Backbone of each chain as ProteinMPNN parsed JSONL, in Angstrom:
{"seq_chain_A": "MKPEMRDVLARQSFEDKIRKVSELIQLSRKVKAQRAREDGRNYPQTGSRYPSSIAATSPKDSKK", "coords_chain_A": {"N_chain_A": [[101.154, 111.763, 96.92], [99.947, 115.281, 96.405], [100.678, 117.692, 98.447], [98.851, 119.751, 99.737], [96.575, 118.527, 99.284], [97.389, 116.164, 101.383], [97.312, 118.46, 103.365], [94.534, 118.886, 103.436], [93.111, 116.462, 104.18], [94.643, 115.893, 106.193], [93.156, 117.6, 108.047], [90.649, 116.952, 108.544], [87.854, 114.991, 110.581], [88.581, 113.226, 113.592], [86.947, 111.617, 113.82], [86.396, 111.092, 110.851], [88.42, 110.462, 110.072], [89.224, 107.797, 110.819], [87.431, 106.491, 109.758], [88.208, 106.672, 107.135], [90.568, 105.061, 107.183], [89.184, 102.767, 108.189], [88.189, 102.196, 105.795], [90.682, 101.536, 103.842], [92.176, 99.662, 105.058], [90.073, 97.737, 104.494], [90.278, 97.826, 101.547], [92.93, 97.038, 101.101], [92.1, 94.263, 102.306], [90.716, 93.31, 100.375], [92.554, 92.927, 98.015], [94.074, 92.088, 98.922], [93.454, 88.984, 98.983], [92.317, 88.424, 96.114], [94.819, 88.833, 94.99], [95.711, 86.513, 96.448], [93.824, 84.611, 94.988], [94.794, 84.74, 91.948], [97.204, 83.22, 92.388], [96.356, 81.015, 93.586], [95.402, 80.63, 90.788], [97.783, 80.473, 89.154], [99.725, 78.225, 89.76], [98.493, 75.66, 90.448], [98.87, 73.098, 90.958], [100.948, 72.904, 92.841], [99.7, 73.398, 95.502], [100.909, 75.742, 96.555], [102.149, 79.09, 97.142], [104.216, 79.428, 95.653], [105.841, 79.692, 92.571], [106.119, 76.053, 91.134], [108.939, 75.306, 90.358], [110.234, 76.733, 92.146], [108.554, 76.412, 94.498], [109.788, 73.46, 94.743], [111.925, 73.205, 95.366], [112.694, 74.278, 97.588], [113.685, 75.058, 101.454], [112.272, 73.318, 103.19], [111.87, 71.152, 101.898], [114.26, 70.297, 100.875], [115.176, 69.228, 103.298], [114.209, 67.106, 104.053]], "CA_chain_A": [[100.301, 112.659, 97.008], [100.066, 116.809, 96.641], [100.751, 118.652, 100.178], [97.661, 120.582, 99.855], [95.799, 116.975, 99.205], [97.517, 115.635, 102.188], [96.352, 118.824, 104.521], [92.921, 119.196, 103.645], [92.966, 115.291, 104.565], [94.905, 116.02, 107.647], [92.38, 118.097, 108.287], [89.362, 116.202, 109.083], [87.617, 115.062, 111.881], [89.251, 112.192, 114.176], [85.926, 110.36, 113.319], [86.204, 110.934, 109.79], [89.799, 109.921, 109.36], [89.279, 106.681, 111.312], [86.982, 105.518, 108.483], [89.205, 106.306, 106.158], [91.691, 104.253, 107.636], [88.9, 101.089, 107.754], [87.648, 101.916, 104.141], [92.078, 101.463, 103.167], [91.731, 98.037, 105.864], [88.917, 96.825, 103.426], [90.698, 97.768, 100.353], [94.118, 95.475, 101.361], [91.816, 93.225, 102.258], [90.471, 92.482, 98.785], [93.92, 93.024, 97.078], [95.615, 90.517, 99.348], [92.098, 88.411, 98.186], [92.584, 89.079, 94.993], [96.094, 88.072, 94.692], [95.704, 84.715, 96.402], [93.032, 83.893, 93.807], [95.782, 84.204, 91.148], [98.437, 82.504, 92.917], [95.772, 79.408, 92.83], [94.692, 80.034, 89.145], [98.36, 80.897, 88.562], [100.241, 77.367, 90.496], [97.334, 74.963, 90.976], [99.286, 71.827, 91.047], [102.04, 72.549, 93.928], [99.126, 74.148, 96.48], [101.692, 76.579, 96.921], [101.735, 80.313, 96.812], [105.446, 79.623, 94.467], [105.902, 77.941, 91.073], [106.478, 74.567, 91.003], [110.373, 75.135, 90.391], [110.942, 76.887, 93.3], [108.326, 75.239, 95.416], [110.331, 71.91, 94.668], [113.853, 73.837, 96.366], [112.765, 74.926, 99.354], [114.682, 74.532, 102.155], [111.782, 73.053, 103.997], [111.518, 70.056, 100.621], [115.681, 69.396, 101.02], [115.559, 68.62, 104.341], [113.974, 65.479, 103.161]], "C_chain_A": [[100.782, 114.142, 97.016], [100.16, 117.156, 98.223], [99.829, 119.295, 100.541], [96.529, 119.525, 99.953], [95.873, 116.15, 100.666], [97.199, 116.966, 103.776], [95.194, 119.006, 104.595], [93.184, 117.085, 104.197], [93.057, 114.909, 105.869], [93.562, 116.974, 108.688], [90.792, 118.545, 108.853], [89.245, 115.629, 110.266], [88.155, 113.723, 112.192], [88.674, 111.077, 113.001], [86.395, 109.875, 112.14], [87.257, 109.752, 108.924], [89.575, 108.578, 109.943], [88.075, 105.938, 110.11], [87.413, 105.383, 107.804], [90.046, 105.192, 106.105], [90.934, 102.304, 107.187], [87.935, 100.954, 106.537], [89.618, 100.953, 103.547], [92.345, 99.751, 103.778], [90.767, 97.288, 104.924], [89.455, 96.68, 102.076], [91.884, 96.591, 100.051], [93.237, 94.447, 101.348], [91.526, 92.17, 101.028], [91.326, 92.651, 97.833], [94.165, 92.081, 97.674], [94.027, 89.054, 98.719], [92.225, 87.837, 96.976], [93.746, 88.379, 94.104], [96.611, 85.993, 95.197], [94.666, 84.01, 95.517], [93.719, 83.428, 92.575], [96.51, 83.476, 91.347], [97.756, 80.999, 92.297], [95.43, 79.119, 91.341], [96.42, 79.91, 88.658], [99.453, 79.046, 88.748], [99.41, 76.321, 91.33], [98.194, 73.467, 91.666], [100.126, 72.028, 92.56], [100.939, 72.838, 95.467], [100.475, 75.28, 97.202], [101.627, 78.031, 96.509], [102.811, 80.628, 96.018], [105.165, 78.829, 93.582], [106.603, 76.794, 91.571], [108.468, 74.639, 91.363], [110.736, 76.108, 91.866], [110.034, 76.608, 95.054], [108.991, 74.039, 96.033], [111.86, 71.976, 95.503], [113.635, 74.339, 96.935], [113.081, 73.945, 100.332], [113.873, 73.458, 103.47], [111.852, 70.995, 102.78], [113.357, 69.528, 100.88], [115.936, 68.871, 101.792], [115.433, 67.02, 104.038], [115.035, 64.213, 103.117]], "O_chain_A": [[101.871, 114.384, 97.537], [99.425, 116.577, 99.023], [99.782, 119.551, 101.744], [95.593, 119.733, 100.725], [94.888, 115.592, 101.148], [96.949, 116.577, 104.916], [94.653, 119.285, 105.665], [93.975, 117.276, 105.12], [92.349, 114.182, 106.568], [93.299, 116.813, 109.88], [90.157, 119.52, 109.256], [90.189, 115.612, 111.055], [88.265, 112.956, 111.236], [89.117, 110.34, 112.121], [86.773, 108.711, 112.006], [87.189, 108.914, 108.025], [89.97, 107.882, 109.008], [88.158, 104.747, 109.811], [87.455, 104.254, 107.315], [90.209, 104.479, 105.114], [91.373, 101.326, 106.582], [87.163, 100.029, 106.283], [89.61, 99.878, 102.946], [92.649, 98.815, 103.038], [90.937, 96.081, 104.755], [89.232, 95.661, 101.423], [91.89, 95.668, 99.236], [93.405, 93.607, 100.464], [91.828, 91.005, 100.768], [90.9, 92.532, 96.685], [94.517, 91.071, 97.065], [94.323, 88.331, 97.768], [92.23, 86.607, 96.909], [93.714, 87.714, 93.068], [97.225, 85.017, 94.767], [94.75, 82.789, 95.381], [93.563, 82.314, 92.075], [96.713, 82.743, 90.379], [98.079, 80.243, 91.38], [95.24, 78.043, 90.774], [96.522, 79.182, 87.67], [99.916, 78.693, 87.664], [99.544, 76.122, 92.537], [97.983, 73.0, 92.785], [99.852, 71.194, 93.423], [101.431, 72.467, 96.532], [100.712, 75.358, 98.408], [101.016, 78.238, 95.461], [102.834, 81.759, 95.533], [104.565, 77.755, 93.557], [107.56, 76.766, 92.345], [109.07, 74.155, 92.321], [111.768, 75.832, 92.478], [110.494, 76.595, 96.196], [108.933, 73.631, 97.193], [112.579, 71.121, 96.021], [114.404, 75.282, 97.12], [112.952, 72.721, 100.339], [114.488, 72.943, 104.403], [111.861, 69.886, 103.314], [113.576, 68.329, 101.057], [116.779, 67.982, 101.677], [116.249, 66.114, 103.867], [114.753, 63.194, 102.487]]}, "seq_chain_B": "MPDEPSAIPLADVLRAANELVSAGLIQDYALGGALAAIYYTEPFTTYDADIIFVATDKTLSAGIPAIYSHLQSKGWRVEREHLLIKDFPVQFLAASGLTEEAVRNARPIEYEGVQAKVFRPEYIIAIAASVGRHKDLARIEQLMSHAKIDKALLDDILRRYKLKLPKL", "coords_chain_B": {"N_chain_B": [[99.274, 87.278, 112.947], [96.021, 88.628, 113.085], [92.979, 88.06, 110.986], [92.279, 90.642, 108.738], [90.17, 93.656, 110.405], [86.944, 94.87, 110.003], [86.105, 96.977, 110.019], [86.981, 99.535, 112.545], [86.913, 99.65, 115.43], [86.466, 101.821, 117.396], [85.834, 103.61, 118.972], [84.587, 101.94, 120.961], [86.999, 100.413, 122.047], [88.378, 102.703, 123.478], [85.985, 103.331, 125.086], [86.53, 101.104, 127.267], [88.918, 100.905, 127.869], [88.692, 103.536, 129.277], [86.755, 101.92, 131.715], [89.198, 99.97, 132.817], [90.502, 102.146, 133.851], [87.826, 103.499, 135.554], [88.113, 101.442, 137.297], [89.786, 100.408, 138.324], [92.078, 99.086, 137.434], [94.403, 100.024, 135.469], [95.86, 103.23, 136.088], [95.857, 105.834, 134.159], [95.913, 105.601, 130.604], [96.42, 106.044, 127.484], [96.148, 106.855, 123.677], [98.113, 105.655, 121.696], [100.894, 105.16, 119.169], [99.749, 104.109, 115.701], [97.371, 104.96, 115.613], [97.23, 108.056, 117.197], [99.031, 109.477, 115.574], [97.376, 109.989, 113.091], [95.573, 111.075, 113.898], [96.64, 113.622, 114.056], [97.471, 113.512, 111.079], [97.347, 112.946, 108.151], [94.878, 110.677, 107.324], [96.256, 107.251, 107.473], [97.094, 103.564, 106.117], [96.656, 101.41, 108.828], [96.902, 98.465, 111.559], [96.131, 98.35, 114.33], [95.795, 98.896, 117.199], [97.69, 101.327, 119.565], [97.526, 100.945, 123.228], [98.287, 103.105, 125.528], [99.428, 102.999, 128.326], [99.668, 103.476, 132.4], [100.503, 102.2, 134.858], [98.902, 100.508, 137.787], [99.017, 98.513, 139.163], [102.474, 98.263, 140.38], [104.166, 96.174, 139.881], [106.377, 93.814, 138.576], [104.82, 92.461, 136.879], [103.187, 94.578, 135.289], [99.843, 94.115, 135.808], [98.937, 93.528, 133.914], [97.764, 90.514, 133.156], [95.299, 90.768, 135.295], [94.634, 92.777, 133.542], [93.317, 91.826, 131.501], [92.138, 89.793, 132.057], [89.538, 90.838, 132.695], [88.733, 92.105, 130.648], [88.773, 89.825, 128.998], [86.247, 89.486, 130.257], [84.564, 90.793, 129.573], [84.488, 90.004, 126.785], [86.433, 90.187, 124.962], [88.969, 88.916, 123.005], [92.109, 87.068, 122.954], [94.99, 87.111, 120.737], [97.48, 86.071, 120.379], [100.28, 88.117, 120.7], [98.131, 90.323, 121.091], [94.689, 91.9, 122.25], [91.526, 91.509, 121.352], [88.881, 93.149, 119.943], [86.049, 92.57, 118.661], [87.241, 91.639, 116.532], [89.274, 93.345, 116.016], [93.056, 93.821, 116.717], [93.834, 94.972, 119.636], [96.853, 96.435, 121.345], [97.721, 96.75, 124.39], [99.66, 98.637, 126.443], [102.487, 98.632, 129.237], [103.538, 102.012, 130.031], [106.494, 103.86, 130.427], [108.994, 105.979, 131.696], [109.735, 108.1, 128.699], [107.45, 107.599, 127.845], [105.267, 107.19, 129.718], [105.669, 110.016, 130.814], [104.237, 110.93, 128.756], [102.034, 109.798, 128.569], [100.928, 111.053, 130.865], [100.858, 113.886, 129.769], [98.913, 113.64, 127.937], [96.521, 114.742, 125.125], [92.978, 115.536, 125.759], [90.465, 114.548, 124.502], [87.414, 114.497, 122.41], [85.922, 111.144, 121.152], [83.35, 110.151, 118.98], [81.813, 110.477, 120.928], [83.047, 109.209, 123.361], [84.817, 110.198, 126.195], [88.801, 110.497, 125.626], [92.087, 110.241, 125.72], [94.652, 111.568, 123.97], [98.386, 110.791, 122.597], [100.568, 114.143, 122.428], [101.606, 115.531, 119.687], [104.478, 115.973, 119.753], [105.134, 114.383, 121.785], [105.202, 111.75, 120.119], [106.648, 112.453, 118.156], [109.427, 112.207, 119.247], [108.729, 109.342, 120.757], [108.638, 108.526, 118.295], [111.479, 108.827, 117.554], [113.097, 107.57, 119.59], [112.435, 104.689, 118.428], [112.862, 104.563, 115.631], [112.363, 103.202, 113.326], [111.544, 102.43, 110.005], [109.411, 102.869, 109.314], [108.678, 104.846, 111.502], [109.801, 107.156, 110.878], [109.056, 107.934, 108.588], [106.88, 108.8, 110.207], [107.639, 111.045, 111.69], [108.559, 112.418, 109.779], [105.574, 113.401, 108.637], [104.119, 114.529, 110.867], [105.759, 116.386, 111.265], [104.828, 118.115, 109.106], [102.23, 118.424, 109.538], [101.465, 118.279, 111.573], [100.534, 121.035, 114.273], [103.821, 121.54, 116.178], [104.69, 122.332, 119.076], [107.541, 123.876, 119.348], [109.578, 124.441, 121.573], [108.386, 122.776, 123.245], [109.164, 119.84, 122.3], [112.318, 120.044, 121.599], [112.735, 120.466, 124.29], [111.962, 117.669, 125.185], [113.33, 115.799, 123.386], [115.96, 116.949, 124.215], [116.146, 116.118, 126.942], [115.973, 113.295, 127.315], [117.6, 112.534, 125.859], [117.647, 112.516, 122.987], [118.02, 112.56, 119.197], [116.558, 113.743, 116.279], [115.812, 112.524, 113.236], [117.821, 112.997, 110.696], [115.995, 114.735, 107.619]], "CA_chain_B": [[98.666, 88.457, 112.898], [94.808, 88.116, 113.494], [92.326, 88.555, 110.061], [92.387, 92.798, 109.548], [88.504, 93.841, 110.313], [86.185, 95.141, 108.548], [86.059, 98.897, 110.634], [87.962, 100.034, 113.579], [86.114, 99.816, 117.053], [87.775, 102.72, 118.457], [84.949, 104.221, 120.674], [84.885, 100.468, 121.943], [88.374, 100.725, 122.324], [88.302, 103.362, 124.285], [85.198, 102.713, 126.561], [87.057, 99.894, 127.895], [90.127, 101.511, 128.854], [87.872, 104.066, 130.576], [86.276, 100.744, 132.112], [89.695, 99.977, 132.887], [90.863, 103.078, 134.672], [87.326, 102.946, 136.724], [88.187, 99.67, 137.956], [91.395, 100.747, 139.056], [93.183, 98.113, 136.886], [95.11, 100.856, 135.496], [95.967, 105.147, 136.751], [95.609, 106.382, 133.406], [95.618, 105.793, 129.435], [96.341, 107.321, 126.267], [96.047, 106.431, 122.893], [99.277, 106.266, 120.802], [100.967, 104.495, 117.814], [99.641, 104.453, 114.189], [96.333, 105.874, 115.559], [96.995, 108.824, 117.987], [99.676, 109.925, 114.432], [96.495, 109.651, 112.506], [94.738, 112.503, 114.886], [97.23, 114.361, 113.485], [98.109, 114.02, 110.404], [96.44, 112.182, 106.991], [94.891, 108.882, 107.403], [97.523, 105.799, 106.534], [96.752, 102.109, 107.097], [97.151, 100.682, 110.353], [96.086, 97.356, 111.758], [96.229, 97.769, 115.319], [95.346, 100.22, 118.44], [98.325, 100.886, 120.805], [96.986, 101.687, 124.574], [99.804, 102.956, 126.453], [98.796, 102.774, 130.404], [100.166, 103.908, 133.608], [100.101, 101.002, 135.62], [98.257, 100.997, 139.265], [100.013, 97.551, 139.892], [104.252, 98.634, 140.055], [105.391, 94.994, 139.883], [106.964, 93.397, 137.097], [103.67, 91.949, 134.913], [101.826, 95.979, 135.339], [99.071, 94.192, 136.476], [98.982, 93.133, 132.813], [96.758, 89.089, 134.065], [94.518, 91.297, 135.667], [93.578, 93.799, 132.722], [93.499, 90.573, 130.185], [90.793, 89.18, 132.653], [89.104, 92.213, 132.553], [88.335, 92.314, 128.833], [88.534, 88.821, 128.321], [85.127, 88.978, 130.385], [83.961, 91.738, 128.375], [84.076, 89.009, 125.623], [87.429, 90.229, 124.418], [90.149, 87.8, 122.77], [93.137, 87.338, 122.556], [95.359, 86.267, 119.804], [99.338, 86.439, 120.473], [100.396, 89.809, 121.947], [96.998, 91.794, 120.921], [93.564, 91.55, 122.314], [90.576, 91.565, 120.062], [87.554, 93.013, 120.173], [85.407, 93.179, 117.027], [88.04, 91.212, 115.623], [90.403, 94.691, 115.741], [93.082, 93.804, 117.451], [94.485, 96.279, 120.231], [97.67, 95.935, 121.874], [98.27, 97.443, 125.942], [101.623, 98.583, 126.985], [102.505, 99.47, 130.561], [103.954, 102.966, 130.213], [107.319, 104.003, 131.89], [110.072, 107.323, 131.039], [109.357, 108.356, 128.076], [105.734, 106.892, 127.704], [104.288, 107.684, 131.022], [105.334, 111.25, 130.463], [103.314, 111.271, 127.38], [100.907, 109.791, 128.781], [100.602, 111.594, 131.456], [100.734, 114.926, 129.201], [98.078, 113.674, 126.663], [95.7, 116.103, 125.156], [91.725, 114.951, 126.246], [89.625, 114.543, 123.27], [86.444, 112.805, 122.46], [85.624, 110.387, 120.05], [81.932, 109.461, 119.272], [80.857, 110.829, 122.681], [84.19, 108.65, 124.589], [86.269, 111.052, 126.529], [89.601, 109.814, 125.381], [93.648, 111.199, 125.72], [95.994, 111.449, 122.71], [99.543, 111.77, 122.814], [100.705, 115.354, 121.939], [102.677, 115.126, 118.55], [105.815, 116.488, 120.105], [105.787, 113.316, 122.501], [104.664, 110.93, 119.165], [108.131, 112.377, 117.544], [110.028, 111.709, 120.723], [109.18, 108.079, 120.792], [109.304, 107.529, 117.113], [112.333, 109.295, 117.628], [113.874, 106.783, 119.654], [112.593, 103.553, 118.081], [113.65, 104.851, 114.253], [112.218, 102.518, 111.987], [111.373, 103.392, 108.953], [107.919, 103.895, 109.252], [108.876, 105.59, 112.365], [110.534, 108.404, 110.454], [108.075, 108.524, 107.915], [105.558, 109.436, 110.74], [108.006, 111.832, 111.982], [107.8, 113.758, 108.759], [104.244, 113.473, 108.626], [103.903, 115.442, 111.867], [106.351, 117.818, 110.917], [104.801, 118.778, 107.911], [100.544, 118.67, 108.991], [100.796, 118.901, 113.366], [101.606, 121.953, 114.807], [104.517, 121.452, 116.838], [105.576, 123.626, 120.288], [108.938, 123.687, 118.919], [110.186, 124.604, 122.383], [108.637, 121.546, 123.902], [109.602, 119.467, 121.595], [112.989, 120.227, 122.459], [113.099, 119.845, 125.796], [111.728, 116.418, 125.458], [114.479, 115.699, 123.128], [117.467, 117.407, 125.29], [115.838, 115.071, 128.454], [115.686, 112.343, 126.853], [118.783, 112.483, 124.98], [117.263, 112.219, 121.714], [118.167, 113.5, 118.297], [115.636, 113.86, 115.62], [116.724, 112.248, 112.289], [117.274, 113.799, 108.766], [114.671, 113.983, 106.652]], "C_chain_B": [[96.614, 88.152, 112.679], [93.941, 88.833, 112.056], [91.834, 90.445, 109.802], [90.475, 92.721, 109.663], [87.98, 94.227, 109.382], [86.416, 96.781, 108.693], [86.75, 98.651, 111.92], [86.608, 100.529, 114.602], [86.415, 100.544, 117.398], [86.827, 103.248, 119.53], [84.831, 103.028, 121.569], [86.239, 100.348, 123.017], [88.344, 101.481, 123.701], [87.384, 103.623, 125.468], [85.401, 101.201, 127.266], [87.905, 100.139, 127.867], [90.019, 102.415, 129.994], [87.556, 103.356, 131.307], [87.578, 100.516, 133.346], [90.53, 101.264, 134.272], [89.243, 103.121, 136.149], [87.303, 101.767, 137.473], [89.112, 99.483, 138.889], [92.003, 99.393, 138.925], [94.52, 99.484, 136.387], [95.118, 102.553, 135.777], [95.474, 105.491, 135.712], [96.125, 105.893, 132.031], [96.155, 106.769, 128.835], [96.365, 106.685, 124.901], [97.765, 106.884, 122.063], [99.583, 105.541, 119.785], [100.366, 105.157, 116.743], [98.377, 106.253, 114.466], [96.039, 107.249, 115.638], [98.599, 109.51, 116.459], [98.874, 110.562, 113.744], [95.357, 110.95, 113.399], [95.123, 113.26, 114.13], [97.655, 115.323, 111.678], [96.933, 113.206, 108.831], [96.36, 110.723, 107.426], [95.622, 108.11, 106.593], [96.561, 104.696, 107.167], [97.142, 101.806, 108.006], [95.868, 99.251, 110.651], [95.723, 96.938, 112.901], [95.949, 99.116, 116.156], [96.683, 99.352, 118.96], [97.924, 101.879, 122.055], [97.94, 101.875, 124.977], [98.669, 103.521, 127.551], [99.386, 102.745, 130.835], [99.471, 103.233, 134.578], [99.669, 100.925, 137.213], [99.379, 99.574, 140.226], [102.113, 97.673, 139.631], [104.545, 97.226, 139.589], [105.563, 94.864, 138.362], [105.689, 93.063, 135.915], [102.674, 93.215, 135.06], [101.016, 95.586, 135.078], [97.741, 93.5, 134.907], [97.719, 91.312, 132.677], [95.669, 90.037, 134.613], [93.445, 92.043, 134.701], [93.32, 92.994, 131.285], [92.125, 90.003, 130.975], [89.977, 89.661, 132.424], [88.198, 92.092, 131.205], [87.713, 90.847, 128.285], [86.65, 88.545, 129.023], [83.661, 89.596, 129.711], [83.504, 91.249, 127.16], [85.603, 89.33, 124.179], [88.018, 88.83, 123.93], [91.111, 87.955, 122.765], [93.527, 86.375, 121.908], [96.861, 86.847, 119.809], [99.176, 87.224, 121.499], [98.991, 90.518, 121.938], [95.767, 90.949, 121.861], [92.99, 91.902, 121.188], [89.279, 91.792, 120.387], [87.309, 93.585, 118.838], [86.623, 92.582, 115.871], [89.217, 92.09, 115.549], [91.363, 94.297, 116.607], [94.149, 95.334, 118.319], [95.559, 95.485, 121.287], [97.718, 97.143, 123.282], [99.44, 97.388, 126.363], [101.479, 99.202, 127.949], [103.961, 100.681, 129.599], [104.959, 102.967, 131.335], [108.69, 104.696, 131.241], [108.794, 108.122, 130.322], [107.436, 108.207, 127.965], [104.804, 107.503, 128.809], [104.558, 108.863, 131.001], [104.628, 111.683, 129.013], [101.923, 111.054, 127.546], [99.871, 110.532, 130.098], [100.264, 113.462, 131.189], [99.726, 114.911, 127.729], [97.066, 114.787, 126.736], [93.906, 115.076, 124.783], [91.34, 114.919, 124.885], [88.157, 113.764, 123.195], [85.862, 112.746, 120.997], [84.228, 109.488, 120.048], [81.624, 109.537, 120.34], [81.799, 109.968, 123.858], [84.518, 109.721, 124.892], [87.617, 109.878, 126.454], [90.929, 110.778, 125.573], [94.188, 110.631, 124.801], [97.256, 112.047, 122.955], [99.594, 112.709, 122.233], [101.677, 114.753, 121.159], [104.012, 115.141, 118.858], [106.277, 114.813, 120.763], [105.579, 112.248, 121.152], [105.773, 110.677, 118.358], [109.159, 111.653, 118.388], [110.195, 110.445, 120.349], [109.199, 107.551, 119.394], [110.894, 107.936, 116.829], [113.761, 108.18, 118.08], [113.607, 105.518, 119.144], [113.256, 103.765, 116.801], [113.714, 103.98, 113.247], [112.08, 102.908, 111.246], [110.262, 103.961, 108.997], [107.476, 105.088, 110.775], [109.292, 107.44, 111.576], [109.692, 109.055, 109.252], [107.01, 109.128, 108.603], [105.978, 110.568, 111.545], [107.74, 112.934, 110.612], [106.675, 114.14, 108.407], [103.664, 114.302, 109.609], [104.719, 116.363, 111.618], [105.625, 118.657, 109.768], [102.711, 119.307, 108.217], [100.624, 118.867, 110.694], [101.619, 120.536, 113.338], [101.996, 121.878, 115.884], [104.763, 122.711, 117.9], [106.822, 122.941, 119.97], [109.796, 123.134, 120.569], [109.97, 123.102, 123.876], [109.406, 120.011, 123.675], [111.438, 119.394, 121.923], [113.866, 119.917, 123.734], [112.82, 118.302, 126.226], [112.799, 115.585, 124.921], [115.853, 115.74, 123.96], [116.909, 115.947, 126.643], [115.956, 114.197, 128.526], [117.387, 111.704, 126.017], [118.792, 111.75, 123.473], [117.318, 112.922, 120.76], [117.174, 113.509, 117.259], [115.99, 113.495, 113.955], [116.828, 113.263, 111.204], [116.731, 113.714, 107.898], [115.294, 114.315, 105.384]], "O_chain_B": [[96.259, 87.244, 111.928], [94.119, 90.04, 111.897], [91.225, 91.194, 110.565], [89.735, 91.908, 109.108], [88.271, 94.096, 108.193], [86.771, 97.585, 107.831], [87.044, 97.504, 112.258], [85.735, 101.392, 114.514], [87.122, 100.136, 118.319], [87.062, 103.284, 120.737], [84.964, 103.12, 122.79], [86.368, 100.243, 124.237], [88.295, 100.933, 124.802], [87.771, 104.018, 126.569], [84.536, 100.422, 127.668], [88.376, 99.007, 127.752], [90.616, 102.422, 131.07], [88.003, 103.841, 132.347], [87.327, 100.74, 134.53], [90.964, 100.962, 135.384], [89.445, 102.869, 137.337], [86.398, 101.318, 138.176], [89.242, 98.74, 139.861], [92.367, 98.678, 139.858], [95.47, 99.695, 137.142], [94.014, 103.053, 135.563], [94.266, 105.624, 135.912], [97.297, 105.618, 132.289], [96.385, 107.916, 129.217], [96.762, 105.536, 125.094], [98.326, 107.973, 121.934], [98.586, 105.082, 119.227], [100.328, 106.383, 116.635], [98.334, 107.427, 114.097], [95.236, 107.849, 114.924], [99.21, 110.348, 117.122], [99.197, 111.727, 113.51], [94.323, 111.411, 112.916], [94.312, 113.788, 113.369], [97.893, 116.452, 111.249], [95.709, 113.133, 108.937], [97.221, 109.902, 107.742], [95.697, 108.168, 105.365], [95.744, 104.714, 108.087], [98.361, 101.949, 108.096], [94.714, 99.053, 110.273], [95.202, 95.839, 113.097], [95.919, 100.237, 115.649], [96.98, 98.158, 118.994], [97.945, 103.11, 122.038], [98.76, 100.957, 124.948], [97.61, 104.147, 127.547], [100.305, 102.074, 130.366], [98.352, 103.436, 135.05], [100.497, 101.536, 137.889], [100.064, 99.583, 141.248], [102.754, 97.125, 138.734], [105.386, 97.229, 138.689], [105.132, 95.472, 137.382], [105.602, 93.28, 134.707], [101.463, 93.009, 134.974], [100.592, 96.106, 134.046], [96.546, 93.212, 134.849], [96.829, 91.396, 131.83], [94.755, 89.804, 133.823], [92.216, 92.084, 134.756], [93.162, 93.541, 130.193], [91.103, 89.825, 130.312], [89.227, 88.974, 131.729], [86.973, 92.002, 131.121], [86.742, 90.631, 127.56], [85.894, 87.712, 128.524], [82.507, 89.236, 129.478], [82.549, 91.682, 126.515], [85.716, 88.901, 123.03], [87.607, 87.765, 124.39], [91.432, 89.125, 122.555], [93.103, 85.221, 121.975], [97.238, 87.903, 119.302], [98.517, 87.257, 122.538], [98.769, 91.314, 122.851], [95.815, 89.752, 122.14], [93.536, 92.434, 120.221], [88.56, 90.977, 120.966], [87.844, 94.463, 118.16], [86.817, 92.979, 114.723], [90.215, 91.611, 115.011], [90.833, 94.269, 117.718], [94.824, 96.241, 117.832], [95.364, 94.417, 121.867], [97.746, 98.347, 123.029], [100.147, 96.412, 126.617], [100.697, 100.149, 128.028], [104.897, 100.334, 128.879], [104.844, 102.534, 132.482], [109.374, 104.093, 130.414], [107.704, 108.54, 130.712], [106.531, 109.032, 128.092], [103.789, 108.179, 128.643], [103.475, 109.402, 131.227], [104.657, 112.781, 128.457], [100.957, 111.642, 127.06], [98.649, 110.553, 130.244], [99.684, 114.193, 131.992], [99.71, 115.723, 126.803], [96.746, 115.5, 127.687], [93.72, 114.246, 123.893], [92.161, 115.392, 124.099], [87.856, 112.717, 123.768], [85.522, 113.565, 120.143], [83.977, 108.511, 120.755], [81.073, 108.567, 120.86], [81.462, 109.979, 125.042], [84.611, 110.515, 123.957], [87.597, 108.764, 126.978], [90.784, 112.0, 125.571], [94.28, 109.41, 124.675], [97.472, 113.198, 123.335], [98.811, 112.719, 121.283], [102.425, 113.838, 121.503], [104.757, 114.354, 118.273], [107.282, 114.174, 120.452], [106.416, 111.445, 121.565], [106.113, 109.592, 117.888], [109.613, 110.549, 118.087], [111.221, 110.058, 119.79], [109.629, 106.424, 119.145], [111.493, 107.369, 115.915], [114.821, 107.958, 117.494], [114.615, 104.83, 119.309], [114.326, 103.164, 116.71], [114.641, 103.838, 112.449], [112.406, 104.095, 111.268], [109.999, 105.15, 108.811], [106.49, 105.79, 110.996], [108.95, 108.563, 111.947], [109.618, 110.252, 108.973], [106.223, 109.865, 108.008], [105.102, 111.197, 112.137], [106.985, 113.902, 110.517], [106.59, 115.226, 107.835], [102.631, 114.872, 109.261], [104.22, 117.469, 111.821], [105.914, 119.843, 109.603], [102.049, 120.095, 107.541], [99.794, 119.654, 111.149], [102.617, 121.005, 112.791], [101.207, 122.022, 116.819], [104.989, 123.865, 117.536], [107.118, 121.774, 120.226], [110.362, 122.065, 120.795], [110.676, 122.667, 124.785], [109.988, 119.297, 124.493], [111.734, 118.439, 122.64], [114.96, 119.444, 124.041], [113.256, 117.768, 127.245], [113.29, 114.722, 125.648], [116.592, 114.801, 124.255], [117.61, 114.982, 126.947], [116.109, 113.728, 129.654], [117.898, 110.602, 125.819], [119.511, 110.883, 122.976], [116.813, 114.035, 120.914], [116.491, 112.652, 117.821], [116.544, 114.445, 113.402], [116.029, 114.16, 110.937], [116.796, 112.705, 107.196], [114.75, 113.997, 104.326]]}, "name": "protein", "num_of_chains": 2, "seq": "MKPEMRDVLARQSFEDKIRKVSELIQLSRKVKAQRAREDGRNYPQTGSRYPSSIAATSPKDSKKMPDEPSAIPLADVLRAANELVSAGLIQDYALGGALAAIYYTEPFTTYDADIIFVATDKTLSAGIPAIYSHLQSKGWRVEREHLLIKDFPVQFLAASGLTEEAVRNARPIEYEGVQAKVFRPEYIIAIAASVGRHKDLARIEQLMSHAKIDKALLDDILRRYKLKLPKL"}
């Protein structure tokens, strides 16, 4: 981000900045949810967030 | 970590902290951590609020059980090290040494009509220098770039607490 833009944002009221942080949190939540959906589509058989090749060799499995 | 809330109920947090002072459960408090830094810099993502308080109860527990009971009676929930209000995590941290001085010298503010105090940037920088994680170094850089720093005050704090600023 350009320094001038950062200055403009820094000069906003605290209330406005907290509203922006709330928006950033919502955005982060959306991205996480989307990523979780995509992982579910990519690796549905394992029920894992990892591909089956990795999930099968996880330390948890190797202890069995 | 609790689910991220959709909005930050900061006025509720500050109102609750004021109630703790009125109830005599804490002597004084100030907003610290990332939200205090955001008071002076551009907004960035953070998932909790830090309330740094000067304890009334000077025993080892710093009165934390009584603080938790009081807030739970007002509908706050406990999840690991956080207290949650409207699903937003808040940490109540007992002040000592540098952080106690930061509370006592904190800047009075008004947020959505609620009187509160926020750490001065010189103290946020000194605390970040004492912790020294990557995000603390980034915080120092942001504050040095955007906040009006009282250089003499910062140097005095750093000298008294034997701290050094990292090379940015």
